[in-house]
C-alpha positions in Angstrom: 0.0 0.0 0.0 1.5 3.4 -1.0 1.8 6.3 1.4 -1.2 8.2 -0.1 -3.6 5.3 0.1 -2.4 4.6 3.7 -3.0 8.2 4.6 -6.5 8.1 3.1 -7.3 4.9 5.0 -6.2 6.5 8.3 -8.3 9.5 7.6 -11.4 7.4 6.8 -10.9 5.4 10.1 -10.5 8.6 12.1 -13.6 10.0 10.5 -15.6 6.8 11.2 -14.3 6.8 14.8 -15.5 10.4 15.4 -18.8 9.7 13.8 -19.4 6.7 16.1 -18.5 8.9 19.1 -20.9 11.6 18.0 -23.7 9.0 17.5 -22.9 7.6 21.0 -23.3 11.1 22.4 -26.7 11.6 21.0 -29.4 11.5 23.7 -32.2 9.4 22.4 -35.8 10.0 23.5 -39.1 8.3 22.9 -41.8 10.9 22.4 -45.0 10.9 24.4 -46.7 12.1 21.3 -48.2 15.0 23.2 -47.0 18.0 21.2 -47.3 20.5 24.0 -45.2 18.3 26.4 -42.4 16.7 24.3 -40.5 20.0 23.7 -40.5 20.7 27.4 -38.9 17.3 28.2 -36.3 17.6 25.4 -38.2 15.5 22.9 -39.7 12.8 25.1 -38.8 10.2 27.7 -35.6 8.1 27.9 -36.5 4.7 26.3 -36.7 2.0 28.9 -38.4 4.2 31.5 -41.1 2.8 33.8 -43.5 5.6 34.6 -46.3 5.6 37.2 -49.2 7.8 36.1 -50.7 8.6 39.5 -54.1 10.3 39.2 -57.1 11.5 41.1 -60.3 10.3 39.6 -61.0 12.2 36.4 -57.9 14.4 36.7 -56.3 13.3 33.4 -54.0 10.3 33.6 -56.3 8.2 31.5 -56.5 10.9 28.9 -52.8 11.3 28.9 -52.4 7.7 28.0 -55.0 7.8 25.3 -53.6 10.9 23.7 -50.0 9.5 23.9 -50.7 6.2 22.2 -53.1 7.6 19.6 -50.6 10.3 18.6 -47.7 7.9 18.6 -49.6 5.5 16.4 -49.8 8.3 13.8 -46.2 9.5 14.3 -44.8 6.0 13.7 -45.6 6.3 10.1 -43.0 9.1 9.8 -39.3 9.0 9.7 -37.7 9.9 13.0 -34.5 12.0 13.4 -31.5 10.3 15.0 -32.4 11.6 18.5 -35.9 10.3 18.4 -37.1 6.7 18.5 -40.7 5.6 17.9 -42.0 2.4 19.6 -41.9 -0.8 17.5 -45.3 -1.7 18.9 -47.8 -0.1 21.3 -49.3 -2.6 23.6 -52.2 -1.9 25.9 -52.7 -4.3 28.8 -55.9 -4.4 30.7 -56.9 -6.4 33.7 -60.6 -5.7 33.8 -61.7 -3.8 30.6 -62.5 -5.1 27.2 -60.7 -3.8 24.1 -64.1 -2.8 22.6 -64.9 -0.7 25.7 -61.5 1.1 25.6 -61.8 1.8 21.8 -65.4 3.1 22.3 -64.2 5.4 25.0 -61.5 6.8 22.8 -64.0 7.3 20.0 -66.3 9.2 22.3 -63.5 11.4 23.6 -61.6 12.4 20.5 -62.1 13.5 16.9 -61.9 10.8 14.1 -58.5 12.0 12.8 -56.9 11.1 16.1 -58.3 7.6 15.8 -57.0 6.8 12.3 -54.4 4.3 13.5 -56.2 2.9 16.6 -56.3 -0.5 14.9 -52.5 -0.7 15.1 -52.5 -0.7 18.9 -52.2 -4.3 20.3 -54.5 -5.1 23.2 -53.8 -7.8 25.8 -56.8 -8.7 27.9 -56.0 -10.4 31.2 -59.5 -10.1 32.7 -60.2 -13.8 32.9 -57.1 -14.3 35.1 -58.0 -11.2 37.2 -61.6 -12.2 37.8 -60.8 -15.8 38.6 -59.5 -14.4 42.0 -62.8 -12.6 42.7 -66.4 -13.6 43.5 -67.5 -12.4 40.0 -69.6 -15.2 38.3 -67.6 -17.0 35.6 -70.2 -16.4 32.9 -69.9 -12.6 33.4 -66.3 -12.6 32.0 -65.7 -15.9 30.3 -67.3 -17.5 27.2 -68.1 -21.1 26.3 -70.0 -23.8 28.2 -69.6 -24.3 31.9 -67.4 -27.5 31.6 -65.0 -25.6 29.3 -64.9 -22.6 31.5 -64.2 -24.6 34.7 -61.5 -26.6 32.9 -59.8 -23.4 31.7 -60.1 -22.0 35.2 -58.2 -24.9 36.7 -55.4 -24.5 34.2 -55.2 -20.7 34.4 -52.3 -18.9 36.1 -52.6 -15.7 38.1 -52.9 -12.3 36.5 -49.3 -11.2 37.4 -47.8 -14.4 36.0 -49.9 -14.1 32.9 -48.8 -10.5 32.5 -45.1 -11.6 32.6 -45.8 -14.2 29.9 -47.6 -11.6 27.7 -44.9 -9.0 28.1 -42.1 -11.5 27.4 -43.7 -12.3 24.0 -43.7 -8.6 22.9 -41.2 -6.9 20.7 -38.4 -4.9 22.3 -38.3 -1.1 21.8 -42.0 -0.8 22.4 -44.4 1.2 24.5 -46.4 -0.8 27.0 -49.5 0.5 28.9 -50.7 -1.3 32.0 -54.3 -0.3 32.8 -54.4 -0.4 35.7 -52.2 -1.3 38.6 -55.0 -0.2 41.0 -57.0 -3.5 40.6 -54.0 -5.7 41.2 -52.5 -3.6 44.0 -55.9 -3.6 45.8 -55.9 -7.4 45.8 -52.4 -7.5 47.3 -52.8 -4.7 49.8 -54.3 -6.5 52.7 -52.4 -9.8 52.3 -48.9 -10.9 53.3 -48.0 -10.8 49.6 -47.6 -7.1 49.3 -43.8 -7.1 49.1 -44.1 -9.7 46.3 -45.9 -7.1 44.2 -43.3 -4.4 45.1 -40.5 -6.8 44.2 -42.3 -7.6 40.9 -42.4 -3.9 40.0 -38.7 -3.5 40.7 -38.1 -6.5 38.4 -40.3 -4.9 35.7 -38.4 -1.6 36.0 -35.2 -3.6 35.5 -36.2 -5.6 32.5 -37.7 -2.5 30.8 -34.1 -1.3 30.4 -33.1 -4.6 28.8 -36.1 -4.5 26.5 -35.5 -0.7 25.8 -39.3 -0.5 26.2 -41.1 2.3 28.0 -43.9 1.4 30.4 -46.9 3.5 31.5 -48.5 2.2 34.6 -51.9 3.8 35.6 -52.6 4.0 39.3 -55.6 5.7 40.9 -54.7 8.0 43.8 -56.1 7.6 47.3 -57.2 4.0 46.8 -54.1 2.6 48.6 -52.8 3.9 51.9 -50.0 6.5 51.5 -47.2 4.1 52.5 -48.1 1.7 49.8 -48.4 4.5 47.2 -44.9 5.6 48.2 -43.5 2.1 47.9 -44.9 1.7 44.4 -43.6 5.2 43.4 -40.2 4.2 44.6 -40.0 1.3 42.1 -40.4 3.6 39.1 -38.1 5.8 37.0 -40.7 8.5 37.0 -43.9 9.5 38.8 -46.3 11.9 37.1 -49.2 13.0 39.3 -52.5 14.3 38.0 -54.8 16.1 40.4 -57.6 18.7 40.7 -56.9 22.1 42.2 -58.8 25.3 42.9 -57.7 28.3 40.8 -57.8 31.9 42.0 -61.2 32.2 40.3 -62.5 29.3 42.5 -62.7 27.1 39.4 -61.5 23.5 39.4 -58.6 22.9 37.1 -56.5 19.9 36.2 -52.9 20.0 37.2 -50.0 17.7 36.2 -46.7 17.7 38.0 -43.5 15.6 38.1 -42.8 14.0 41.5 -39.6 12.5 40.0 -38.2 11.7 36.6 -34.7 10.1 36.4 -32.6 11.6 33.6 -35.1 14.5 33.0 -35.9 16.1 36.4 -32.8 18.2 36.5 -33.5 19.8 33.2 -37.1 20.6 34.2 -36.1 22.1 37.5 -33.4 24.3 35.9 -36.2 25.8 33.8 -38.7 25.8 36.7 -41.0 23.5 34.6 -42.3 20.8 37.0 -46.0 21.8 37.3 -48.5 22.4 34.5 -52.1 23.3 34.0 -53.9 20.7 31.8 -56.8 20.7 29.5 -58.4 18.0 27.4 -60.0 18.7 24.1 -61.5 16.5 21.4 -59.3 18.0 18.7 -55.9 17.9 20.5 -56.5 15.4 23.3 -54.4 16.0 26.4 -52.6 19.4 26.4 -50.4 21.1 28.9 -49.4 24.8 29.3 -45.6 25.2 29.3 -45.6 27.5 32.3 -45.2 27.0 36.0 -48.6 27.1 37.7 -49.0 29.2 40.8 -52.2 28.6 42.7 
């Protein structure tokens, strides 16, 4: 090899090396799909985050999820810049609700253009496993003749074990919604198995990093005692709280704020952006105001 070719080869290798370093330095985010929120959190959430969406009844955590997954189902069709990654799949896991019920609620809440890609969202229904541990009559949630139902019931595993099996079968680099932890946590709360649930959530937070999949977990506020809420919150990478507050005009308003957000919180606090007023519309879905709320 002559000296000129050797020099060109060295320059190419140096250029490739610097390119790889620059690519490694890029901070990748998975958007929430909520256009009024993503710019505030530098494009989205770190992939692999497990996020507790802790909400008072009707305060907006459910609408946050609906808006996020519907918007992302539309954004997935577009090419993403290097710093943005869209989920391979969007998986909606429910313990008590039917897919048809959730899709109908979305249809009643939002305009048709937001629902264009709702069929691409995968639904995992674990209701049979959940209701097996309750006094609900089998024919209220299971189909088929009584012999078939009873046979399946004997073979069926618990809701948490079934959740693990369903999640293991999903693609990596996805967005997973668990709707909702409230039902399962309530079953564990007054038993000696509470720490098993907490340990399971810690394991889920850990495996989410290996899958590079982000997880939204819905939890209704004030159902569990404070200590148990805190234990659940401690397992997560982020906790976003949704609540009702009285404004200066004595009007109720929805508020969203970040209790914690690993990898994002410092940037939010530097700009004093940790608490937001929220509104929900049929056209835009869940929307936030990018200003600190003082009430």
